[in-house]
C-alpha positions as CSV (number, residue, x, y, z in Angstrom):
1,M,62.7,3.2,136.3
2,S,63.5,6.3,134.4
3,K,63.6,6.3,130.6
4,G,67.1,7.6,130.5
5,L,68.7,4.8,132.6
6,N,69.7,1.2,131.8
7,K,68.7,-1.6,134.1
8,D,72.0,-1.4,135.8
9,G,71.4,2.3,136.6
10,G,73.7,3.7,133.9
11,I,72.7,6.3,131.3
12,N,71.0,4.8,128.2
13,F,72.1,6.9,125.2
14,Q,70.1,4.8,122.8
15,R,66.7,5.9,124.1
16,K,67.6,9.5,124.1
17,T,65.7,11.4,121.5
18,N,67.9,14.5,121.2
19,F,71.0,12.7,120.0
20,G,70.3,13.0,116.3
21,E,72.5,14.3,113.6
22,A,73.5,17.9,114.5
23,E,73.0,20.5,111.9
24,P,76.2,22.0,110.7
25,P,76.8,25.5,112.0
26,K,75.8,28.2,109.6
27,P,78.7,30.3,108.5
28,V,78.6,33.8,109.9
29,V,78.6,36.3,107.1
30,K,80.2,39.6,108.0
31,E,78.7,42.6,106.4
32,P,81.5,44.7,104.9
33,E,81.9,47.8,107.1
34,Q,80.7,50.8,105.4
35,V,83.3,53.5,105.3
36,V,81.7,56.8,106.3
37,K,83.2,59.6,104.5
38,H,83.0,62.9,106.4
39,S,83.1,66.0,104.5
40,Q,86.0,68.4,104.9
41,E,83.6,70.9,106.3
42,K,82.5,68.6,109.1
43,T,86.2,67.8,109.9
44,D,87.1,71.5,110.0
45,R,84.1,72.2,112.2
46,Q,85.1,69.4,114.6
47,I,88.7,70.7,114.8
48,K,87.4,74.2,115.5
49,L,84.9,72.9,118.1
50,E,87.7,70.9,119.8
51,A,89.9,74.0,120.0
52,K,87.0,76.0,121.5
53,L,86.4,73.2,124.0
54,K,90.1,73.1,125.0
55,T,90.0,76.9,125.5
56,A,86.8,76.6,127.6
57,K,88.4,73.9,129.8
58,T,91.5,76.1,130.3
59,I,89.3,79.1,131.3
60,N,87.4,76.8,133.6
61,Y,90.5,75.6,135.4
62,S,92.1,79.0,135.5
63,G,88.8,80.5,136.8
64,F,88.6,77.8,139.5
65,A,92.2,78.7,140.6
66,V,91.5,82.4,140.7
67,N,88.1,82.3,142.2
68,G,89.0,79.6,144.7
69,G,92.1,81.4,145.7
70,S,90.1,84.6,146.1
71,V,87.6,82.9,148.4
72,M,90.4,81.4,150.5
73,T,92.1,84.7,150.7
74,L,88.9,86.5,151.8
75,L,88.0,83.8,154.3
76,F,91.4,83.2,155.9
77,G,94.2,85.5,154.8
78,L,92.3,88.8,154.7
79,N,90.4,88.0,157.9
80,S,93.6,87.5,159.8
81,I,95.2,90.7,158.4
82,I,92.1,92.8,159.1
83,S,91.8,91.5,162.7
84,D,95.5,92.3,163.4
85,P,95.7,95.7,165.2
86,N,99.1,96.4,163.7
87,T,97.6,96.4,160.1
88,I,95.9,99.8,160.6
89,T,99.1,101.2,162.1
90,L,101.2,100.0,159.1
91,L,98.7,101.3,156.6
92,N,98.6,104.7,158.3
93,S,102.4,104.8,158.3
94,I,102.3,104.2,154.5
95,N,99.9,107.2,154.3
96,D,102.3,109.4,156.2
97,M,105.3,108.2,154.2
98,F,103.8,108.9,150.8
99,E,101.6,111.8,152.0
100,L,98.4,110.1,151.0
101,S,95.0,110.6,152.5
102,I,93.5,107.1,152.2
103,D,91.1,106.1,155.0
104,F,92.2,102.5,155.4
105,E,89.9,102.0,158.3
106,S,86.9,102.5,156.2
107,V,88.4,100.4,153.4
108,L,88.9,97.5,155.8
109,H,85.5,98.0,157.2
110,N,83.9,97.9,153.7
111,I,85.8,94.8,152.8
112,E,84.6,93.1,156.0
113,A,81.1,94.2,155.4
114,F,81.0,93.0,151.8
115,K,83.0,89.8,152.2
116,M,80.1,87.4,151.8
117,Q,78.8,89.3,148.7
118,L,82.3,89.0,147.2
119,I,82.5,85.3,147.9
120,G,79.0,84.9,146.3
121,M,80.2,86.8,143.3
122,F,83.2,84.5,142.9
123,V,81.0,81.5,143.1
124,S,78.6,82.9,140.6
125,I,81.4,83.7,138.1
126,Q,82.8,80.2,138.5
127,T,79.3,78.7,137.9
128,M,79.0,80.7,134.7
129,I,82.4,79.6,133.5
130,M,81.5,76.0,134.2
131,G,78.2,76.4,132.2
132,Y,80.2,77.9,129.3
133,K,82.5,74.8,129.3
134,D,79.6,72.4,129.4
135,T,77.9,74.2,126.5
136,C,81.1,74.0,124.5
137,Q,81.2,70.3,125.2
138,K,77.6,69.9,124.0
139,M,78.5,71.9,120.9
140,K,81.3,69.5,120.1
141,D,79.1,66.4,120.9
142,R,76.2,67.6,118.8
143,D,78.5,69.0,116.0
144,I,76.8,72.4,116.2
145,D,78.9,75.5,115.5
146,S,76.5,78.0,117.1
147,F,76.6,78.6,120.8
148,S,73.2,80.2,120.9
149,E,71.6,77.3,119.1
150,V,72.9,74.8,121.7
151,L,71.8,77.2,124.5
152,N,68.3,77.5,123.0
153,Q,68.1,73.7,122.8
154,E,69.0,73.4,126.4
155,I,66.4,76.1,127.4
156,E,63.7,74.2,125.4
157,R,64.7,71.0,127.1
158,V,64.2,72.5,130.5
159,G,60.8,73.8,129.3
160,I,61.3,77.5,129.5
């Protein structure tokens, strides 16, 4: 028979060794929270960095709208206009109306030839704008007022 059971099969609490007097719980002493006083200079810097970050985010969103719209216009809108045979006729009639000598056929040909380079340029510009926003975020997070200092830290982190 097991040590923890009575003869009738019930639990024997008298033979249990871990039923002694329980120690009273120790009171939890809370350390008083230390109030960290920030200097006015740090507060002013954080306000300035927050404003700079907000501006960078606005530029990022605006740039995305402009660059994304430009890419869509080049891929879909301009392509359908250029491929329409009536476009050259309309542009040449504008030439005749205002007595201009613009060669719209070569302009449309150059736009078609450099379409992919223009799209690549829009993507590169948007990438630089996003990088600027990310660097402004790191400036705020690290509480550093210098753009070049944060940029140098990131370059060192990459190992360049």
